Structure formats: C-alpha cells, structure tokens
C-alpha positions in Angstrom: -9.5 -8.4 -8.9 -10.2 -5.7 -6.3 -13.9 -6.8 -6.3 -13.0 -10.5 -6.1 -14.3 -11.2 -9.5 -12.4 -14.1 -11.2 -11.7 -12.9 -14.8 -9.5 -15.8 -15.8 -6.1 -15.7 -17.3 -5.3 -12.5 -19.2 -4.9 -13.0 -22.9 -4.6 -9.6 -24.6 -2.4 -6.7 -23.7 -5.2 -4.7 -22.0 -6.2 -7.7 -19.9 -2.6 -8.1 -18.8 -2.5 -4.4 -18.1 -5.7 -4.5 -16.1 -4.5 -7.6 -14.1 -1.2 -5.9 -13.3 -3.0 -2.7 -12.2 -5.3 -4.9 -9.9 -2.3 -6.6 -8.4 -0.7 -3.2 -7.7 -3.8 -1.8 -6.2 -4.3 -4.9 -3.9 -0.7 -4.5 -2.7 -1.1 -0.8 -2.1 -4.6 -1.0 -0.5 -3.9 -4.1 1.6 -4.2 -2.2 4.9 -7.4 -0.5 3.9 -9.0 -3.6 2.5 -8.0 -5.7 5.5 -9.8 -3.2 7.8 -12.8 -2.7 5.6 -16.1 -3.3 7.5 -18.5 -6.0 6.4 -21.0 -3.2 5.7 -18.6 -1.6 3.2 -17.9 -4.9 1.6 -21.6 -5.6 1.3 -22.1 -2.2 -0.3 -19.5 -2.8 -2.9 -20.9 -6.3 -3.7 -24.4 -4.8 -4.1 -23.0 -2.1 -6.3 -21.3 -4.6 -8.6 -24.4 -6.7 -8.7 -26.6 -3.7 -9.7 -28.0 -4.1 -13.2 -26.5 -0.8 -14.5 -23.0 -1.7 -13.2 -23.1 -5.3 -14.3 -24.3 -4.2 -17.8 -21.5 -1.6 -18.0 -19.0 -4.3 -17.1 -20.4 -6.7 -19.7 -20.5 -3.9 -22.4 -16.8 -3.1 -21.6 -15.8 -6.7 -21.9 -17.6 -7.1 -25.2 -16.1 -4.0 -26.7 -12.6 -5.0 -25.6 -13.1 -8.4 -27.3 -14.4 -6.7 -30.5 -11.5 -4.3 -30.5 -9.1 -7.2 -30.8 -10.7 -8.3 -34.0 -8.9 -6.9 -37.0 -11.5 -7.3 -39.7 -13.5 -4.5 -41.3 -15.2 -1.6 -39.7 -16.2 -3.6 -36.6 -12.7 -3.1 -35.2 -12.9 0.7 -35.8 -16.4 0.9 -34.3 -15.2 -1.0 -31.2 -12.1 1.1 -30.9 -14.1 4.3 -31.0 -16.6 2.9 -28.5 -13.8 1.8 -26.1 -12.2 5.3 -26.3 -15.6 6.8 -25.4 -16.1 4.4 -22.5 -12.7 5.2 -21.1 -13.4 9.0 -21.2 -14.0 11.2 -18.2 -17.3 12.4 -19.6 -18.6 8.9 -20.1 -17.5 7.9 -16.5 -19.2 11.0 -15.0 -22.4 10.3 -16.9 -22.5 6.7 -15.8 -21.6 7.6 -12.2 -24.6 10.0 -12.2 -26.8 7.3 -13.6 -25.7 4.8 -10.9 -26.0 7.3 -8.1 -29.5 8.3 -9.2 -30.5 4.6 -9.4 -29.1 3.8 -6.0 -30.9 6.8 -4.5 -34.3 5.5 -5.4 
C-alpha cells in the first residue's frame, strides 16, 4: 500500500492485518509522503523493482499462502519459514544483501 502496489482484496487474517497497517501508515505519514521529492519516490520504486527485493516479496507471499494450507508437513515448514522471514536477524541479513547490491 505504501509503495503503491495493488495487492487486491485481503483474504486471510495476515493480509487484513497488513492492509490495516498500511492504511494506518498512510494516514500517519500523509504529510511526509505528500512532500516527498520525485527523486525519493524514484529511489523507492527502483528499490522495489530490484531483483533481490522483488524476489523477497514473492517468497514472502508464497510462504504466506503455504502457511494457510492445513495439510501435512507443508504447513509446518511454511510456518517455520515465515517465522524466520519475520525475524530481526533475517531482516538484517537481507538489508545487508540489498545494500551491498545497490552499492555496486
């Protein structure tokens, strides 16, 4: 939502939660976003389009979908992967990867 990506109607609890968080952030950051320079907007668009970032977004979406399936070990594997992806350590590692890639 903050990035202007249309994610469609939320279906599952976590999608609704993400949507509501996006609405809240948009409301709270309205002044900041309204005064954001075109260069800053362009930077964020390029960041989201970067292969590492777009791959992370796709992976997260796939894991969330898998975590909603309630059959067999797939659910547990997806749940464990989702917990890892939401951890501070994972976020820090990915931020370092992205920063290194952008610095090249």
